[in-house]
PyMOL Python script that loads the backbone (N, CA, C, O; Angstrom):
from pymol import cmd

cmd.read_pdbstr("""\
ATOM      1  N   UNK A   1       7.540  20.626  44.736  1.00  0.00           N
ATOM      2  CA  UNK A   1       6.117  20.748  44.556  1.00  0.00           C
ATOM      3  C   UNK A   1       5.404  20.579  45.911  1.00  0.00           C
ATOM      4  O   UNK A   1       5.606  19.726  46.775  1.00  0.00           O
ATOM      5  N   UNK A   2       4.542  21.573  45.889  1.00  0.00           N
ATOM      6  CA  UNK A   2       3.818  21.699  47.375  1.00  0.00           C
ATOM      7  C   UNK A   2       2.340  20.992  47.036  1.00  0.00           C
ATOM      8  O   UNK A   2       1.853  20.886  45.910  1.00  0.00           O
ATOM      9  N   UNK A   3       1.861  20.619  48.057  1.00  0.00           N
ATOM     10  CA  UNK A   3       0.596  19.773  48.073  1.00  0.00           C
ATOM     11  C   UNK A   3      -0.660  20.656  47.359  1.00  0.00           C
ATOM     12  O   UNK A   3      -1.648  20.114  46.864  1.00  0.00           O
ATOM     13  N   UNK A   4      -0.503  21.673  47.385  1.00  0.00           N
ATOM     14  CA  UNK A   4      -1.429  22.631  46.636  1.00  0.00           C
ATOM     15  C   UNK A   4      -1.185  22.963  45.255  1.00  0.00           C
ATOM     16  O   UNK A   4      -2.000  23.684  44.679  1.00  0.00           O
ATOM     17  N   UNK A   5      -0.123  22.513  44.623  1.00  0.00           N
ATOM     18  CA  UNK A   5       0.093  22.743  43.348  1.00  0.00           C
ATOM     19  C   UNK A   5      -0.596  21.666  42.528  1.00  0.00           C
ATOM     20  O   UNK A   5      -0.660  20.457  42.748  1.00  0.00           O
ATOM     21  N   UNK A   6      -1.140  22.451  41.442  1.00  0.00           N
ATOM     22  CA  UNK A   6      -1.916  21.546  40.536  1.00  0.00           C
ATOM     23  C   UNK A   6      -0.987  20.840  39.583  1.00  0.00           C
ATOM     24  O   UNK A   6      -0.026  21.349  39.004  1.00  0.00           O
ATOM     25  N   UNK A   7      -1.453  19.469  39.494  1.00  0.00           N
ATOM     26  CA  UNK A   7      -0.569  18.586  38.642  1.00  0.00           C
ATOM     27  C   UNK A   7      -1.606  18.115  37.356  1.00  0.00           C
ATOM     28  O   UNK A   7      -2.747  17.674  37.492  1.00  0.00           O
ATOM     29  N   UNK A   8      -0.962  18.313  36.229  1.00  0.00           N
ATOM     30  CA  UNK A   8      -1.875  17.778  35.119  1.00  0.00           C
ATOM     31  C   UNK A   8      -0.955  16.834  34.324  1.00  0.00           C
ATOM     32  O   UNK A   8       0.158  17.286  34.057  1.00  0.00           O
ATOM     33  N   UNK A   9      -1.240  15.640  33.922  1.00  0.00           N
ATOM     34  CA  UNK A   9      -0.789  14.880  33.213  1.00  0.00           C
ATOM     35  C   UNK A   9      -0.987  14.859  31.687  1.00  0.00           C
ATOM     36  O   UNK A   9      -2.126  15.089  31.282  1.00  0.00           O
ATOM     37  N   UNK A  10      -0.119  14.638  30.891  1.00  0.00           N
ATOM     38  CA  UNK A  10      -0.201  14.870  29.451  1.00  0.00           C
ATOM     39  C   UNK A  10       0.171  13.638  28.518  1.00  0.00           C
ATOM     40  O   UNK A  10       0.876  12.705  28.903  1.00  0.00           O
ATOM     41  N   UNK A  11      -0.323  13.728  27.384  1.00  0.00           N
ATOM     42  CA  UNK A  11       0.149  12.268  26.764  1.00  0.00           C
ATOM     43  C   UNK A  11       1.017  12.667  25.511  1.00  0.00           C
ATOM     44  O   UNK A  11       1.555  11.759  24.878  1.00  0.00           O
ATOM     45  N   UNK A  12       1.186  14.011  25.111  1.00  0.00           N
ATOM     46  CA  UNK A  12       1.742  14.434  24.042  1.00  0.00           C
ATOM     47  C   UNK A  12       2.769  15.568  24.346  1.00  0.00           C
ATOM     48  O   UNK A  12       2.733  16.063  25.473  1.00  0.00           O
ATOM     49  N   UNK A  13       3.609  15.987  23.514  1.00  0.00           N
ATOM     50  CA  UNK A  13       4.556  17.212  23.830  1.00  0.00           C
ATOM     51  C   UNK A  13       3.829  18.338  24.071  1.00  0.00           C
ATOM     52  O   UNK A  13       4.243  19.030  25.001  1.00  0.00           O
ATOM     53  N   UNK A  14       2.785  18.741  23.445  1.00  0.00           N
ATOM     54  CA  UNK A  14       2.044  19.899  23.852  1.00  0.00           C
ATOM     55  C   UNK A  14       0.813  19.427  24.694  1.00  0.00           C
ATOM     56  O   UNK A  14       0.143  18.460  24.330  1.00  0.00           O
ATOM     57  N   UNK A  15       0.572  20.036  25.671  1.00  0.00           N
ATOM     58  CA  UNK A  15      -0.539  19.707  26.699  1.00  0.00           C
ATOM     59  C   UNK A  15      -1.803  20.183  25.958  1.00  0.00           C
ATOM     60  O   UNK A  15      -2.913  19.829  26.356  1.00  0.00           O
ATOM     61  N   UNK A  16      -1.647  20.987  24.878  1.00  0.00           N
ATOM     62  CA  UNK A  16      -2.881  21.645  24.309  1.00  0.00           C
ATOM     63  C   UNK A  16      -3.558  20.974  23.148  1.00  0.00           C
ATOM     64  O   UNK A  16      -4.607  21.332  22.612  1.00  0.00           O
ATOM     65  N   UNK A  17      -2.694  19.806  22.796  1.00  0.00           N
ATOM     66  CA  UNK A  17      -3.509  18.873  21.566  1.00  0.00           C
ATOM     67  C   UNK A  17      -4.664  18.430  22.303  1.00  0.00           C
ATOM     68  O   UNK A  17      -4.657  18.123  23.495  1.00  0.00           O
ATOM     69  N   UNK A  18      -5.671  18.413  21.519  1.00  0.00           N
ATOM     70  CA  UNK A  18      -7.131  17.884  21.844  1.00  0.00           C
ATOM     71  C   UNK A  18      -6.860  16.503  22.241  1.00  0.00           C
ATOM     72  O   UNK A  18      -6.209  15.740  21.528  1.00  0.00           O
ATOM     73  N   UNK A  19      -7.407  16.141  23.496  1.00  0.00           N
ATOM     74  CA  UNK A  19      -7.234  14.762  24.115  1.00  0.00           C
ATOM     75  C   UNK A  19      -6.053  14.376  24.834  1.00  0.00           C
ATOM     76  O   UNK A  19      -5.913  13.263  25.341  1.00  0.00           O
ATOM     77  N   UNK A  20      -5.011  15.509  24.888  1.00  0.00           N
ATOM     78  CA  UNK A  20      -3.680  15.123  25.293  1.00  0.00           C
ATOM     79  C   UNK A  20      -3.773  15.319  26.958  1.00  0.00           C
ATOM     80  O   UNK A  20      -3.272  14.558  27.787  1.00  0.00           O
ATOM     81  N   UNK A  21      -4.519  16.497  27.222  1.00  0.00           N
ATOM     82  CA  UNK A  21      -4.782  16.635  28.826  1.00  0.00           C
ATOM     83  C   UNK A  21      -5.849  17.779  28.964  1.00  0.00           C
ATOM     84  O   UNK A  21      -6.404  18.316  28.006  1.00  0.00           O
ATOM     85  N   UNK A  22      -6.070  18.094  30.355  1.00  0.00           N
ATOM     86  CA  UNK A  22      -7.172  19.053  30.595  1.00  0.00           C
ATOM     87  C   UNK A  22      -6.545  20.430  30.901  1.00  0.00           C
ATOM     88  O   UNK A  22      -7.148  21.306  31.521  1.00  0.00           O
ATOM     89  N   UNK A  23      -5.323  20.553  30.435  1.00  0.00           N
ATOM     90  CA  UNK A  23      -4.659  21.801  30.862  1.00  0.00           C
ATOM     91  C   UNK A  23      -5.419  22.970  30.339  1.00  0.00           C
ATOM     92  O   UNK A  23      -5.639  23.830  31.192  1.00  0.00           O
ATOM     93  N   UNK A  24      -5.886  23.216  29.109  1.00  0.00           N
ATOM     94  CA  UNK A  24      -6.573  24.373  28.785  1.00  0.00           C
ATOM     95  C   UNK A  24      -7.861  24.600  29.531  1.00  0.00           C
ATOM     96  O   UNK A  24      -8.101  25.747  29.908  1.00  0.00           O
ATOM     97  N   UNK A  25      -8.728  23.618  29.789  1.00  0.00           N
ATOM     98  CA  UNK A  25      -9.932  23.854  30.700  1.00  0.00           C
ATOM     99  C   UNK A  25      -9.501  24.247  32.018  1.00  0.00           C
ATOM    100  O   UNK A  25     -10.213  25.075  32.587  1.00  0.00           O
ATOM    101  N   UNK A  26      -8.284  23.740  32.733  1.00  0.00           N
ATOM    102  CA  UNK A  26      -7.991  24.153  34.047  1.00  0.00           C
ATOM    103  C   UNK A  26      -7.583  25.537  34.042  1.00  0.00           C
ATOM    104  O   UNK A  26      -7.979  26.356  34.872  1.00  0.00           O
ATOM    105  N   UNK A  27      -6.703  25.816  33.000  1.00  0.00           N
ATOM    106  CA  UNK A  27      -6.162  27.258  33.025  1.00  0.00           C
ATOM    107  C   UNK A  27      -7.293  28.224  32.891  1.00  0.00           C
ATOM    108  O   UNK A  27      -7.278  29.245  33.579  1.00  0.00           O
ATOM    109  N   UNK A  28      -8.239  27.993  32.091  1.00  0.00           N
ATOM    110  CA  UNK A  28      -9.280  29.014  31.766  1.00  0.00           C
ATOM    111  C   UNK A  28     -10.298  29.005  32.915  1.00  0.00           C
ATOM    112  O   UNK A  28     -10.879  30.070  33.122  1.00  0.00           O
ATOM    113  N   UNK A  29     -10.612  27.895  33.733  1.00  0.00           N
ATOM    114  CA  UNK A  29     -11.185  27.832  34.903  1.00  0.00           C
ATOM    115  C   UNK A  29     -10.741  28.693  35.932  1.00  0.00           C
ATOM    116  O   UNK A  29     -11.507  29.333  36.653  1.00  0.00           O
ATOM    117  N   UNK A  30      -9.374  28.716  36.012  1.00  0.00           N
ATOM    118  CA  UNK A  30      -8.629  29.456  37.242  1.00  0.00           C
ATOM    119  C   UNK A  30      -8.478  30.904  36.612  1.00  0.00           C
ATOM    120  O   UNK A  30      -7.932  31.675  37.400  1.00  0.00           O
ATOM    121  N   UNK A  31      -8.780  31.404  35.537  1.00  0.00           N
ATOM    122  CA  UNK A  31      -8.452  32.485  34.986  1.00  0.00           C
ATOM    123  C   UNK A  31      -7.008  32.842  34.841  1.00  0.00           C
ATOM    124  O   UNK A  31      -6.566  33.954  35.131  1.00  0.00           O
ATOM    125  N   UNK A  32      -6.244  31.785  34.348  1.00  0.00           N
ATOM    126  CA  UNK A  32      -4.782  31.976  34.136  1.00  0.00           C
ATOM    127  C   UNK A  32      -4.803  32.033  32.577  1.00  0.00           C
ATOM    128  O   UNK A  32      -5.447  31.279  31.848  1.00  0.00           O
ATOM    129  N   UNK A  33      -3.946  33.111  32.170  1.00  0.00           N
ATOM    130  CA  UNK A  33      -3.995  33.391  30.745  1.00  0.00           C
ATOM    131  C   UNK A  33      -2.269  33.461  30.424  1.00  0.00           C
ATOM    132  O   UNK A  33      -1.860  34.106  29.459  1.00  0.00           O
ATOM    133  N   UNK A  34      -1.463  32.832  31.210  1.00  0.00           N
ATOM    134  CA  UNK A  34       0.012  32.889  30.711  1.00  0.00           C
ATOM    135  C   UNK A  34       0.455  31.559  30.826  1.00  0.00           C
ATOM    136  O   UNK A  34      -0.087  30.779  31.608  1.00  0.00           O
ATOM    137  N   UNK A  35       1.493  31.211  30.037  1.00  0.00           N
ATOM    138  CA  UNK A  35       1.987  29.882  29.957  1.00  0.00           C
ATOM    139  C   UNK A  35       3.613  29.931  29.672  1.00  0.00           C
ATOM    140  O   UNK A  35       4.193  31.016  29.712  1.00  0.00           O
ATOM    141  N   UNK A  36       4.424  28.531  29.340  1.00  0.00           N
ATOM    142  CA  UNK A  36       5.887  28.428  29.096  1.00  0.00           C
ATOM    143  C   UNK A  36       6.147  27.106  28.333  1.00  0.00           C
ATOM    144  O   UNK A  36       7.294  26.793  28.014  1.00  0.00           O
ATOM    145  N   UNK A  37       7.932  26.141  26.093  1.00  0.00           N
ATOM    146  CA  UNK A  37       8.376  26.160  24.630  1.00  0.00           C
ATOM    147  C   UNK A  37       7.142  25.330  23.920  1.00  0.00           C
ATOM    148  O   UNK A  37       6.184  25.975  23.493  1.00  0.00           O
ATOM    149  N   UNK A  38       7.166  24.145  23.818  1.00  0.00           N
ATOM    150  CA  UNK A  38       6.034  23.549  22.899  1.00  0.00           C
ATOM    151  C   UNK A  38       4.775  23.906  23.427  1.00  0.00           C
ATOM    152  O   UNK A  38       3.971  24.333  22.597  1.00  0.00           O
ATOM    153  N   UNK A  39       4.408  23.838  24.589  1.00  0.00           N
ATOM    154  CA  UNK A  39       3.120  24.098  25.205  1.00  0.00           C
ATOM    155  C   UNK A  39       2.918  25.776  24.978  1.00  0.00           C
ATOM    156  O   UNK A  39       1.822  26.205  24.617  1.00  0.00           O
ATOM    157  N   UNK A  40       3.991  26.621  25.205  1.00  0.00           N
ATOM    158  CA  UNK A  40       3.613  28.011  25.174  1.00  0.00           C
ATOM    159  C   UNK A  40       3.622  28.263  23.679  1.00  0.00           C
ATOM    160  O   UNK A  40       2.954  29.268  23.434  1.00  0.00           O
ATOM    161  N   UNK A  41       4.084  27.771  22.710  1.00  0.00           N
ATOM    162  CA  UNK A  41       3.901  27.980  21.373  1.00  0.00           C
ATOM    163  C   UNK A  41       2.288  27.734  21.051  1.00  0.00           C
ATOM    164  O   UNK A  41       1.604  28.563  20.451  1.00  0.00           O
ATOM    165  N   UNK A  42       1.862  26.643  21.475  1.00  0.00           N
ATOM    166  CA  UNK A  42       0.514  26.270  21.101  1.00  0.00           C
ATOM    167  C   UNK A  42      -0.477  27.295  21.910  1.00  0.00           C
ATOM    168  O   UNK A  42      -1.511  27.708  21.385  1.00  0.00           O
ATOM    169  N   UNK A  43      -0.092  27.654  23.177  1.00  0.00           N
ATOM    170  CA  UNK A  43      -0.921  28.632  23.877  1.00  0.00           C
ATOM    171  C   UNK A  43      -1.138  29.939  23.195  1.00  0.00           C
ATOM    172  O   UNK A  43      -2.238  30.477  23.068  1.00  0.00           O
ATOM    173  N   UNK A  44      -0.078  30.376  22.796  1.00  0.00           N
ATOM    174  CA  UNK A  44       0.077  31.766  22.096  1.00  0.00           C
ATOM    175  C   UNK A  44      -1.146  31.707  20.925  1.00  0.00           C
ATOM    176  O   UNK A  44      -1.915  32.641  20.695  1.00  0.00           O
ATOM    177  N   UNK A  45      -1.150  30.445  20.263  1.00  0.00           N
ATOM    178  CA  UNK A  45      -2.186  30.371  19.066  1.00  0.00           C
ATOM    179  C   UNK A  45      -3.463  30.265  19.650  1.00  0.00           C
ATOM    180  O   UNK A  45      -4.403  30.548  18.908  1.00  0.00           O
ATOM    181  N   UNK A  46      -3.775  29.845  21.070  1.00  0.00           N
ATOM    182  CA  UNK A  46      -5.137  29.997  21.842  1.00  0.00           C
ATOM    183  C   UNK A  46      -5.278  31.333  22.512  1.00  0.00           C
ATOM    184  O   UNK A  46      -6.137  31.541  23.370  1.00  0.00           O
ATOM    185  N   UNK A  47      -4.514  32.133  22.150  1.00  0.00           N
ATOM    186  CA  UNK A  47      -4.673  33.567  22.788  1.00  0.00           C
ATOM    187  C   UNK A  47      -4.349  33.787  24.257  1.00  0.00           C
ATOM    188  O   UNK A  47      -4.829  34.678  24.957  1.00  0.00           O
ATOM    189  N   UNK A  48      -3.409  32.793  24.663  1.00  0.00           N
ATOM    190  CA  UNK A  48      -2.607  32.995  26.194  1.00  0.00           C
ATOM    191  C   UNK A  48      -1.555  33.827  25.841  1.00  0.00           C
ATOM    192  O   UNK A  48      -1.124  33.963  24.696  1.00  0.00           O
ATOM    193  N   UNK A  49      -1.082  34.470  26.995  1.00  0.00           N
ATOM    194  CA  UNK A  49       0.010  35.332  27.121  1.00  0.00           C
ATOM    195  C   UNK A  49       1.419  34.473  27.306  1.00  0.00           C
ATOM    196  O   UNK A  49       1.463  33.819  28.348  1.00  0.00           O
ATOM    197  N   UNK A  50       2.480  34.393  26.505  1.00  0.00           N
ATOM    198  CA  UNK A  50       3.353  33.311  26.923  1.00  0.00           C
ATOM    199  C   UNK A  50       4.763  34.146  27.302  1.00  0.00           C
ATOM    200  O   UNK A  50       5.232  35.123  26.718  1.00  0.00           O
ATOM    201  N   UNK A  51       5.222  33.511  28.344  1.00  0.00           N
ATOM    202  CA  UNK A  51       6.663  34.205  28.685  1.00  0.00           C
ATOM    203  C   UNK A  51       7.530  32.991  29.046  1.00  0.00           C
ATOM    204  O   UNK A  51       7.209  32.183  29.917  1.00  0.00           O
ATOM    205  N   UNK A  52       8.619  32.924  28.337  1.00  0.00           N
ATOM    206  CA  UNK A  52       9.797  32.004  28.432  1.00  0.00           C
ATOM    207  C   UNK A  52      10.731  32.432  29.764  1.00  0.00           C
ATOM    208  O   UNK A  52      11.382  33.477  29.781  1.00  0.00           O
ATOM    209  N   UNK A  53      10.706  31.629  30.698  1.00  0.00           N
ATOM    210  CA  UNK A  53      11.645  32.140  31.844  1.00  0.00           C
ATOM    211  C   UNK A  53      13.120  31.749  31.579  1.00  0.00           C
ATOM    212  O   UNK A  53      13.461  30.569  31.651  1.00  0.00           O
ATOM    213  N   UNK A  54      13.957  32.692  31.285  1.00  0.00           N
ATOM    214  CA  UNK A  54      15.277  32.436  30.706  1.00  0.00           C
ATOM    215  C   UNK A  54      16.264  31.613  31.626  1.00  0.00           C
ATOM    216  O   UNK A  54      17.070  30.777  31.216  1.00  0.00           O
ATOM    217  N   UNK A  55      16.073  31.974  32.883  1.00  0.00           N
ATOM    218  CA  UNK A  55      16.979  31.067  33.822  1.00  0.00           C
ATOM    219  C   UNK A  55      16.306  29.939  34.659  1.00  0.00           C
ATOM    220  O   UNK A  55      16.666  29.500  35.752  1.00  0.00           O
ATOM    221  N   UNK A  56      15.043  29.504  33.744  1.00  0.00           N
ATOM    222  CA  UNK A  56      14.329  28.489  34.265  1.00  0.00           C
ATOM    223  C   UNK A  56      14.158  27.566  33.407  1.00  0.00           C
ATOM    224  O   UNK A  56      13.260  26.768  33.674  1.00  0.00           O
ATOM    225  N   UNK A  57      14.872  27.374  32.224  1.00  0.00           N
ATOM    226  CA  UNK A  57      14.725  26.646  31.204  1.00  0.00           C
ATOM    227  C   UNK A  57      16.101  26.416  30.646  1.00  0.00           C
ATOM    228  O   UNK A  57      16.978  27.263  30.812  1.00  0.00           O
ATOM    229  N   UNK A  58      16.340  25.202  29.932  1.00  0.00           N
ATOM    230  CA  UNK A  58      17.675  24.935  29.519  1.00  0.00           C
ATOM    231  C   UNK A  58      17.695  24.268  28.412  1.00  0.00           C
ATOM    232  O   UNK A  58      16.649  23.651  28.205  1.00  0.00           O
ATOM    233  N   UNK A  59      18.793  24.124  27.334  1.00  0.00           N
ATOM    234  CA  UNK A  59      18.940  23.299  26.175  1.00  0.00           C
ATOM    235  C   UNK A  59      20.152  22.744  26.338  1.00  0.00           C
ATOM    236  O   UNK A  59      20.782  22.898  27.384  1.00  0.00           O
ATOM    237  N   UNK A  60      20.592  22.060  25.350  1.00  0.00           N
ATOM    238  CA  UNK A  60      21.866  20.871  25.247  1.00  0.00           C
ATOM    239  C   UNK A  60      23.085  21.926  25.638  1.00  0.00           C
ATOM    240  O   UNK A  60      23.816  21.663  26.592  1.00  0.00           O
ATOM    241  N   UNK A  61      23.263  23.099  24.877  1.00  0.00           N
ATOM    242  CA  UNK A  61      24.315  24.176  24.974  1.00  0.00           C
ATOM    243  C   UNK A  61      23.711  25.439  25.334  1.00  0.00           C
ATOM    244  O   UNK A  61      22.507  25.676  25.236  1.00  0.00           O
ATOM    245  N   UNK A  62      24.628  26.273  25.770  1.00  0.00           N
ATOM    246  CA  UNK A  62      24.175  27.630  25.910  1.00  0.00           C
ATOM    247  C   UNK A  62      24.047  28.437  24.724  1.00  0.00           C
ATOM    248  O   UNK A  62      23.322  29.425  24.836  1.00  0.00           O
ATOM    249  N   UNK A  63      24.629  28.212  23.544  1.00  0.00           N
ATOM    250  CA  UNK A  63      24.298  28.753  22.169  1.00  0.00           C
ATOM    251  C   UNK A  63      22.742  28.298  21.899  1.00  0.00           C
ATOM    252  O   UNK A  63      21.881  29.121  21.585  1.00  0.00           O
ATOM    253  N   UNK A  64      22.492  26.965  22.048  1.00  0.00           N
ATOM    254  CA  UNK A  64      21.150  26.685  21.724  1.00  0.00           C
ATOM    255  C   UNK A  64      19.923  27.193  22.481  1.00  0.00           C
ATOM    256  O   UNK A  64      18.838  27.524  22.005  1.00  0.00           O
ATOM    257  N   UNK A  65      20.351  27.186  23.865  1.00  0.00           N
ATOM    258  CA  UNK A  65      19.649  28.007  24.853  1.00  0.00           C
ATOM    259  C   UNK A  65      19.215  29.443  24.392  1.00  0.00           C
ATOM    260  O   UNK A  65      18.052  29.834  24.302  1.00  0.00           O
ATOM    261  N   UNK A  66      20.321  30.142  24.122  1.00  0.00           N
ATOM    262  CA  UNK A  66      20.000  31.663  23.655  1.00  0.00           C
ATOM    263  C   UNK A  66      19.208  31.761  22.129  1.00  0.00           C
ATOM    264  O   UNK A  66      18.378  32.626  21.848  1.00  0.00           O
ATOM    265  N   UNK A  67      19.629  30.760  21.298  1.00  0.00           N
ATOM    266  CA  UNK A  67      18.811  30.788  19.965  1.00  0.00           C
ATOM    267  C   UNK A  67      17.284  30.574  20.253  1.00  0.00           C
ATOM    268  O   UNK A  67      16.370  31.203  19.720  1.00  0.00           O
ATOM    269  N   UNK A  68      17.173  29.640  21.131  1.00  0.00           N
ATOM    270  CA  UNK A  68      15.733  29.403  21.387  1.00  0.00           C
ATOM    271  C   UNK A  68      14.969  30.540  21.932  1.00  0.00           C
ATOM    272  O   UNK A  68      13.829  30.785  21.537  1.00  0.00           O
ATOM    273  N   UNK A  69      15.593  31.265  22.864  1.00  0.00           N
ATOM    274  CA  UNK A  69      15.048  32.399  23.604  1.00  0.00           C
ATOM    275  C   UNK A  69      14.891  33.459  22.500  1.00  0.00           C
ATOM    276  O   UNK A  69      13.813  34.048  22.409  1.00  0.00           O
ATOM    277  N   UNK A  70      15.765  33.701  21.766  1.00  0.00           N
ATOM    278  CA  UNK A  70      15.780  34.659  20.609  1.00  0.00           C
ATOM    279  C   UNK A  70      14.459  34.423  19.644  1.00  0.00           C
ATOM    280  O   UNK A  70      13.636  35.277  19.313  1.00  0.00           O
ATOM    281  N   UNK A  71      14.488  33.069  19.297  1.00  0.00           N
ATOM    282  CA  UNK A  71      13.381  32.678  18.432  1.00  0.00           C
ATOM    283  C   UNK A  71      12.002  32.879  19.052  1.00  0.00           C
ATOM    284  O   UNK A  71      11.075  33.435  18.464  1.00  0.00           O
ATOM    285  N   UNK A  72      11.931  32.305  20.475  1.00  0.00           N
ATOM    286  CA  UNK A  72      10.649  32.502  20.895  1.00  0.00           C
ATOM    287  C   UNK A  72      10.133  33.983  21.132  1.00  0.00           C
ATOM    288  O   UNK A  72       8.950  34.297  21.002  1.00  0.00           O
ATOM    289  N   UNK A  73      11.163  34.878  21.499  1.00  0.00           N
ATOM    290  CA  UNK A  73      10.603  36.327  21.757  1.00  0.00           C
ATOM    291  C   UNK A  73      10.363  36.760  20.451  1.00  0.00           C
ATOM    292  O   UNK A  73       9.481  37.618  20.431  1.00  0.00           O
ATOM    293  N   UNK A  74      10.862  36.460  19.253  1.00  0.00           N
ATOM    294  CA  UNK A  74      10.557  37.141  18.058  1.00  0.00           C
ATOM    295  C   UNK A  74       9.120  36.580  17.454  1.00  0.00           C
ATOM    296  O   UNK A  74       8.479  37.136  16.561  1.00  0.00           O
ATOM    297  N   UNK A  75       8.830  35.614  17.992  1.00  0.00           N
ATOM    298  CA  UNK A  75       7.446  34.974  17.350  1.00  0.00           C
ATOM    299  C   UNK A  75       6.411  34.599  18.277  1.00  0.00           C
ATOM    300  O   UNK A  75       5.231  34.523  17.935  1.00  0.00           O
ATOM    301  N   UNK A  76       6.866  34.338  19.558  1.00  0.00           N
ATOM    302  CA  UNK A  76       5.729  33.535  20.361  1.00  0.00           C
ATOM    303  C   UNK A  76       5.388  34.439  21.539  1.00  0.00           C
ATOM    304  O   UNK A  76       4.232  34.448  21.961  1.00  0.00           O
ATOM    305  N   UNK A  77       6.301  35.175  22.075  1.00  0.00           N
ATOM    306  CA  UNK A  77       6.002  35.645  23.355  1.00  0.00           C
ATOM    307  C   UNK A  77       7.210  36.610  24.046  1.00  0.00           C
ATOM    308  O   UNK A  77       8.079  37.169  23.376  1.00  0.00           O
ATOM    309  N   UNK A  78       7.109  36.682  25.297  1.00  0.00           N
ATOM    310  CA  UNK A  78       8.122  37.533  26.016  1.00  0.00           C
ATOM    311  C   UNK A  78       9.193  36.427  26.655  1.00  0.00           C
ATOM    312  O   UNK A  78       8.928  35.250  26.900  1.00  0.00           O
ATOM    313  N   UNK A  79      10.377  37.050  26.847  1.00  0.00           N
ATOM    314  CA  UNK A  79      11.364  36.338  27.682  1.00  0.00           C
ATOM    315  C   UNK A  79      11.720  37.184  28.857  1.00  0.00           C
ATOM    316  O   UNK A  79      11.905  38.392  28.713  1.00  0.00           O
ATOM    317  N   UNK A  80      11.828  36.575  30.053  1.00  0.00           N
ATOM    318  CA  UNK A  80      12.148  37.251  31.252  1.00  0.00           C
ATOM    319  C   UNK A  80      12.812  36.444  32.214  1.00  0.00           C
ATOM    320  O   UNK A  80      12.474  35.262  32.271  1.00  0.00           O
ATOM    321  N   UNK A  81      13.689  36.861  32.977  1.00  0.00           N
ATOM    322  CA  UNK A  81      14.339  36.083  34.099  1.00  0.00           C
ATOM    323  C   UNK A  81      13.261  35.819  35.050  1.00  0.00           C
ATOM    324  O   UNK A  81      12.168  36.381  34.971  1.00  0.00           O
ATOM    325  N   UNK A  82      13.614  34.835  36.084  1.00  0.00           N
ATOM    326  CA  UNK A  82      12.693  34.566  37.243  1.00  0.00           C
ATOM    327  C   UNK A  82      12.549  35.895  38.078  1.00  0.00           C
ATOM    328  O   UNK A  82      11.436  36.194  38.510  1.00  0.00           O
ATOM    329  N   UNK A  83      13.426  36.544  38.272  1.00  0.00           N
ATOM    330  CA  UNK A  83      13.429  37.782  39.113  1.00  0.00           C
ATOM    331  C   UNK A  83      12.426  38.872  38.560  1.00  0.00           C
ATOM    332  O   UNK A  83      11.637  39.505  39.261  1.00  0.00           O
ATOM    333  N   UNK A  84      12.593  39.002  37.069  1.00  0.00           N
ATOM    334  CA  UNK A  84      11.866  40.006  36.258  1.00  0.00           C
ATOM    335  C   UNK A  84      10.465  39.570  36.405  1.00  0.00           C
ATOM    336  O   UNK A  84       9.599  40.389  36.709  1.00  0.00           O
ATOM    337  N   UNK A  85      10.171  38.223  36.189  1.00  0.00           N
ATOM    338  CA  UNK A  85       8.827  37.742  36.116  1.00  0.00           C
ATOM    339  C   UNK A  85       7.987  37.782  37.613  1.00  0.00           C
ATOM    340  O   UNK A  85       6.779  38.021  37.635  1.00  0.00           O
ATOM    341  N   UNK A  86       8.646  37.561  38.657  1.00  0.00           N
ATOM    342  CA  UNK A  86       8.320  37.745  39.987  1.00  0.00           C
ATOM    343  C   UNK A  86       7.878  39.150  40.267  1.00  0.00           C
ATOM    344  O   UNK A  86       6.832  39.498  40.815  1.00  0.00           O
ATOM    345  N   UNK A  87       8.866  39.916  39.792  1.00  0.00           N
ATOM    346  CA  UNK A  87       8.323  41.572  39.990  1.00  0.00           C
ATOM    347  C   UNK A  87       7.254  41.777  39.121  1.00  0.00           C
ATOM    348  O   UNK A  87       6.289  42.255  39.718  1.00  0.00           O
ATOM    349  N   UNK A  88       7.034  41.560  37.722  1.00  0.00           N
ATOM    350  CA  UNK A  88       5.854  41.805  37.006  1.00  0.00           C
ATOM    351  C   UNK A  88       4.577  41.232  37.805  1.00  0.00           C
ATOM    352  O   UNK A  88       3.571  41.927  37.951  1.00  0.00           O
ATOM    353  N   UNK A  89       4.673  39.999  38.282  1.00  0.00           N
ATOM    354  CA  UNK A  89       3.517  39.411  38.876  1.00  0.00           C
ATOM    355  C   UNK A  89       3.194  39.986  40.144  1.00  0.00           C
ATOM    356  O   UNK A  89       2.034  40.044  40.551  1.00  0.00           O
ATOM    357  N   UNK A  90       4.183  40.415  40.787  1.00  0.00           N
ATOM    358  CA  UNK A  90       3.949  41.105  42.175  1.00  0.00           C
ATOM    359  C   UNK A  90       3.284  42.482  41.844  1.00  0.00           C
ATOM    360  O   UNK A  90       2.354  42.870  42.550  1.00  0.00           O
ATOM    361  N   UNK A  91       3.735  43.238  40.783  1.00  0.00           N
ATOM    362  CA  UNK A  91       3.189  44.373  40.639  1.00  0.00           C
ATOM    363  C   UNK A  91       1.766  44.359  40.146  1.00  0.00           C
ATOM    364  O   UNK A  91       0.953  45.224  40.473  1.00  0.00           O
ATOM    365  N   UNK A  92       1.470  43.264  39.282  1.00  0.00           N
ATOM    366  CA  UNK A  92      -0.070  43.057  38.936  1.00  0.00           C
ATOM    367  C   UNK A  92      -0.882  42.765  40.043  1.00  0.00           C
ATOM    368  O   UNK A  92      -1.940  43.385  40.148  1.00  0.00           O
ATOM    369  N   UNK A  93      -0.559  41.893  40.924  1.00  0.00           N
ATOM    370  CA  UNK A  93      -1.249  41.530  42.075  1.00  0.00           C
ATOM    371  C   UNK A  93      -1.486  42.780  42.963  1.00  0.00           C
ATOM    372  O   UNK A  93      -2.548  42.847  43.581  1.00  0.00           O
ATOM    373  N   UNK A  94      -0.616  43.724  43.064  1.00  0.00           N
ATOM    374  CA  UNK A  94      -0.729  44.705  44.006  1.00  0.00           C
ATOM    375  C   UNK A  94      -1.564  45.756  43.478  1.00  0.00           C
ATOM    376  O   UNK A  94      -2.066  46.590  44.231  1.00  0.00           O
ATOM    377  N   UNK A  95      -1.758  45.770  42.128  1.00  0.00           N
ATOM    378  CA  UNK A  95      -2.745  46.774  41.574  1.00  0.00           C
ATOM    379  C   UNK A  95      -4.266  46.197  41.591  1.00  0.00           C
ATOM    380  O   UNK A  95      -5.258  46.918  41.481  1.00  0.00           O
ATOM    381  N   UNK A  96      -4.295  44.805  41.743  1.00  0.00           N
ATOM    382  CA  UNK A  96      -5.626  44.237  41.772  1.00  0.00           C
ATOM    383  C   UNK A  96      -6.280  44.529  43.120  1.00  0.00           C
ATOM    384  O   UNK A  96      -7.421  44.131  43.352  1.00  0.00           O
TER     385      UNK A  96
END
""", "prot")
cmd.dss("prot")
cmd.show_as("cartoon", "prot")
cmd.util.cbc("prot")
cmd.orient("prot")
């Protein structure tokens, strides 16, 4: 973590549960509209774009990890590797 990185404490699994944290307010104030499993599911319901970074998350086994990614992609958002996500973000910022 770098000194410029924002750190938000939460008191529940999802940082979007009312009273759990100030995550939603901080994201909206910064114009951030993308997120990542429990929090990403709630984020999708609040109209954030959600992406699960396939090689930056894990589960107990490889089969469970893959099942989570498939379920997430079917109902909650996108799944991308770190390299793919960096390329997408770089392209978006280049167009801006």
